[in-house]
C-alpha positions in Angstrom: 83.4 82.2 68.4 79.7 83.3 68.5 78.3 84.1 65.1 74.2 84.5 65.1 72.8 87.8 66.4 70.3 85.9 68.8 73.2 83.7 70.3 75.6 86.7 70.6 73.4 88.9 73.0 73.9 87.3 76.5 77.7 86.4 75.9 78.2 90.0 74.6 76.4 91.5 77.7 78.5 89.2 80.1 81.7 90.3 78.5 80.7 93.8 78.7 80.2 93.6 82.4 83.5 91.8 82.8 85.2 94.3 80.8 83.8 97.1 82.9 85.1 95.5 86.0 88.6 95.0 84.4 88.6 98.5 83.4 87.7 99.5 86.9 90.8 97.8 88.7 92.6 101.0 89.7 96.3 100.0 88.9 97.9 103.3 90.1 96.0 103.4 93.4 96.9 99.8 94.1 100.6 100.4 93.3 100.9 103.5 95.3 99.1 102.0 98.3 100.9 98.8 98.5 104.4 100.0 97.4 104.5 103.5 98.8 101.6 103.5 101.5 100.2 106.6 99.5 96.7 107.4 98.8 97.2 108.7 95.1 94.0 110.6 95.2 95.5 113.0 97.7 98.9 113.4 96.1 99.7 115.9 93.3 96.8 116.4 90.7 94.7 113.6 92.6 94.5 111.6 89.4 94.9 107.8 89.4 96.9 107.7 86.1 100.5 107.3 85.2 101.4 110.9 85.2 100.4 111.3 88.8 101.9 107.9 89.9 105.2 109.1 88.4 104.9 112.2 90.4 104.3 110.3 93.7 106.2 107.2 93.2 108.8 107.7 90.5 109.2 106.8 86.9 109.2 102.9 87.4 106.0 102.9 88.9 104.5 105.4 86.3 105.5 103.0 83.8 104.1 99.9 85.4 100.7 101.8 85.8 100.7 103.0 82.1 101.2 99.4 81.0 98.7 98.0 83.4 96.1 100.6 82.4 96.8 99.9 78.6 96.4 96.2 79.1 92.9 96.8 80.8 91.8 98.0 77.4 93.5 95.4 75.3 92.6 92.3 77.0 88.8 92.7 76.8 88.8 94.0 73.3 90.9 91.1 72.1 88.5 88.8 73.8 85.5 90.3 72.2 87.1 90.2 68.8 87.6 86.6 69.1 84.5 85.5 70.9 81.9 87.7 69.6 82.8 88.4 66.0 80.8 91.5 65.9 82.2 95.1 65.4 79.3 96.6 67.2 79.6 94.4 70.3 83.4 94.7 70.2 82.9 98.3 70.4 80.6 98.0 73.3 83.2 95.8 75.1 85.9 98.4 74.5 83.8 101.3 75.6 83.0 99.3 78.8 86.7 98.9 79.8 87.3 102.6 79.1 84.2 103.6 81.3 85.4 101.2 84.0 88.7 103.3 84.4 87.0 106.6 84.2 84.2 105.5 86.6 85.6 102.9 88.7 83.0 100.7 90.8 86.0 100.2 93.3 86.6 104.1 93.9 82.9 104.9 94.2 82.4 105.5 90.4 85.4 108.0 90.3 88.5 107.4 88.2 91.0 108.5 86.0 90.8 110.3 82.5 91.1 107.2 80.6 93.8 108.0 78.1 96.0 104.8 78.7 92.9 102.4 78.7 91.6 104.1 75.7 95.0 103.6 74.0 94.7 99.9 74.8 91.2 99.6 73.1 92.4 101.5 70.1 95.6 99.5 69.6 93.1 96.5 69.0 90.4 98.0 67.2 92.2 100.8 65.1 96.1 100.2 65.1 97.1 102.5 62.4 94.8 105.3 63.6 96.3 104.7 66.9 99.7 105.4 65.6 98.7 108.6 64.0 97.3 109.6 67.4 100.4 108.6 69.1 102.4 110.5 66.9 100.3 113.5 67.5 100.7 113.0 71.2 104.5 112.8 70.8 104.8 116.1 68.8 102.5 117.9 71.2 104.3 116.8 74.3 107.7 117.2 72.8 107.0 120.8 72.2 104.9 121.8 75.0 105.8 119.3 77.9 102.2 119.2 78.8 100.9 115.7 79.1 97.3 117.1 79.3 97.7 119.1 76.0 99.2 116.1 74.3 96.3 113.8 75.6 93.7 116.5 74.4 95.1 116.8 70.9 95.6 113.0 70.4 91.9 112.4 71.5 90.8 114.9 69.0 93.0 113.1 66.3 91.9 109.5 66.8 88.4 109.7 65.4 89.7 111.5 62.2 92.3 109.2 61.8 89.8 106.3 62.2 87.7 107.7 59.7 90.6 108.1 57.2 91.8 104.6 57.6 88.3 103.6 56.8 87.6 101.3 59.8 84.1 99.9 60.4 81.5 102.5 61.6 81.2 100.9 65.1 84.8 101.7 65.6 84.5 105.2 64.3 81.6 105.7 66.9 83.6 104.2 69.6 86.4 106.5 68.9 84.3 109.5 68.7 82.5 108.7 72.2 85.9 108.1 73.7 87.4 111.1 72.5 84.6 113.3 73.6 84.8 111.7 77.2 88.6 112.2 77.3 88.3 115.8 76.5 85.5 116.4 78.8 87.7 114.7 81.5 90.3 117.1 80.8 88.2 120.4 81.1 90.0 121.5 84.2 93.3 120.9 82.6 92.3 122.9 79.5 91.0 125.7 81.8 94.6 125.6 83.6 96.3 125.5 80.2 94.4 128.6 79.1 95.2 130.4 82.3 98.9 129.3 82.2 98.8 127.5 85.5 99.0 123.9 84.3 102.0 122.1 85.4 104.5 120.8 82.7 105.8 117.2 83.1 108.9 116.9 85.2 108.6 120.4 86.6 110.1 120.9 90.2 106.9 122.4 91.5 104.5 119.4 90.7 
């Protein structure tokens, strides 16, 4: 475990870079390519996340993608907590994993919307707040059947929940930044929701 600020800088930067590369691994694209010979970016919504994998490959591969994308957030963040012993650097490492998924170096700096990888980061840094966010997701999804609407609401709830559960400021800042980026990545979905053209999960015309 690294403790002094002078000694922590290089290990933290190195771990942040590794975290970005881990986050950049396009789980859904790899699964679709090697198990279905499908280019996920040309199917359905074109997104690389679990929802679109489910559309293209079925629930089993959708679930595997979800777990894989969550793990991309969990592993680097856990490593940061134990190796760096710094909330600020842990927040940076978690953010790096999220940014890797959203702007993957393996996909020409394109990627997914980051919800699952953000979930992995938050499970480590703010588990109680994550539970509140997941509850919001479940309620909105159960009522609407829109994954996008549930994701946006959960993203908006998470920073509030982090604040209310009195987590350290770096984790509040992390939650706020990720929340803004998740909502930004859903702008097209929000427009379709407002227009009434967004597809519900499991609809036959997906």
